[in-house]
N, C-alpha and C positions, 0 to 999 in steps of 0.2 A: 031689601038688599038685592042687588043685582050682581050675581057672582058668575063668573066665566065657567068655573067648574064646581059643581055642588059637592059639598063634602060627603053627602049620603052615598055617592058613588065610589068613595075611596075604598072600602073593604072589597068591593067587586073587582075594581081595577087592580089591587094588590094581589088577589087570588089568580086573576088571569096572568099577570106579569110573572109571578112565581112559576105558574105552571108552564108558561113559554120558556122561561130560563131553564127549568129542569128537563124539558123535552127537547130543547135545541141541541145540547151536546149529544145526545143519543141519536138524533136524526143526522148531525153532521159527521159522527164517526162510525155510523152503521155501514156506510159505504167502504169504509176502511179495514173492515174486518171480515173474516170468513170463519164459518163453523168447521171444525176439523174433528171428524169422528176419531176416537182414540179407545184404547182398551181400558177396560175398568179392572179393578183388583180381582174381581170374579172372573173375568175373561182370561186375565194373566195366569190365575190359578188353573183354569181349565187347560191352557196350553202347556203350562209347566207340569201338570200332573200327567197329561196325555204323553208327554215326552219322557217323564220319569218312568211310566208304565211300559212305554216302548224300549228304554234302556233295560229295564228288568227282564222283558221277553227276548231281547236279543242277547242277553247274557253279558252286557258291558260291565266290565271290572269296576267302573266307576263313572262318574260324569258330573259335571257341574252345569246346571240349566238356569239360564238367566232369561227373563222375559221383561222387556221394556215397553213403554207406552209410544205414542206417535211422535213424542218430543224426545225420546231416547233416555227417559227417566226410568230407573230400575223400579218394577212393581212387584217382582215375585223372583225368588230364587231357591233352587234345591241343590244340595250337594250330597251326592251319594256316597256312602262309605267306600273307601278305596281310591278316591279321586286324588291326584297329585295336587301339591300345594298351589301351584300357579294357575290351575284350572279356573277358579272363581273369577278372577280379573280378565282372563282371556275370553270366557264366556260372556261376560259383561260387555267386553269390547266388541265382540263379534255381533252380539244383538244391537248395539249402537250403531255399528258400521252399516249393518243391514237396513236399519230404519232411515239412518241419515242419508244413505245413497240409494235407497229404494231398490236394492238388488241383493241377491244372495251374495255372501262374501266369497264364495268359491270363485265368482267372476273376476274378483280382484287378485286373487291367489294366482289365477291362470294368467291374467295380464303381466303380473310382476315376473312370473316364471318365463314369459315370452320376452323379457328384457326391459320392459317399462318400469325402471327401478325408481324413477321420480315419484311414483305413486307412494313409495315408503316414506316420503317426506311430509305427507299429510298428517296434521296433529290428530291425536286421539282416533287413530285409524288401526284397525285390526283385520288385515287382508289374508284371513285364514278360513279355510273351508269349514263351515259349521254354523253360519249365521243365516237366518232366513226371515224375510218380512212375513208378517201376518196381514193377510188381505181379507177384508170383509166388504161385500158390495163394491168391488173395484177400488176401495180406499185401503192404503196401508195404515193400519190402526195401531201397529206396534211391531216387534220382532222378537224372535227367540235366537239364543246363542247356546252352543253346547260346546263343551271342552272336557278332554279327559277319558273319553271312551277308548275303545281299543285302536281307533285309527282316525284320521280326519275324515275319511268316508263314513265311518260309523257316527261321528259327531253330527255330520250333516243329515245322515239318516234319521237320527233321533230328533234333531230339530224339525225336520219335515214332519215327523209323526206329531209333534207338538203344534206345528202350524195347521196340520190337516183337521185339528179338532174344530176348526171354523170353516173348513171347506168341505167336509165330509157331508154326503148326502144324508138327510134324516132316515132313520130306519123305517121300513114300511111297517104298517100296522099288522099285528098278527091276525092271521085268517081264523075265524071260528071253526 
């Protein structure tokens, strides 16, 4: 028999065809994606716990501390005793605003105070002092928002302490 395509090659052809079909979408879409570093739950706890310790050290009567990942999703939340009821939502809003706009929220409070009221129409926007992006290796990996301390300035100070958990220089080894 003279065949144009021997059937003995069919299993090998099928294997190669399946491999190409599976590899093609990955190769096509690889150029359309980017790897974005983001905070893990452990990282969020590190920032939130550092902020909570800072609030205690500063004698803040209360504070709601929210930590979000690079996409603005809540990862970790701490509400100290004595925090007013609206603080949790405000702290989450501050953290989301800081990560979404890649800036401390104080910047937006200052812009609005100078008369740019149109900024207040941005949906899901909390332009109040106390939201700070968390930066690791020049990437914004998340943000921390604080509400309910003694003042807006203290909210920001506590948020900065939480964000600093990632920027603080490692401690020098003890000398013998």
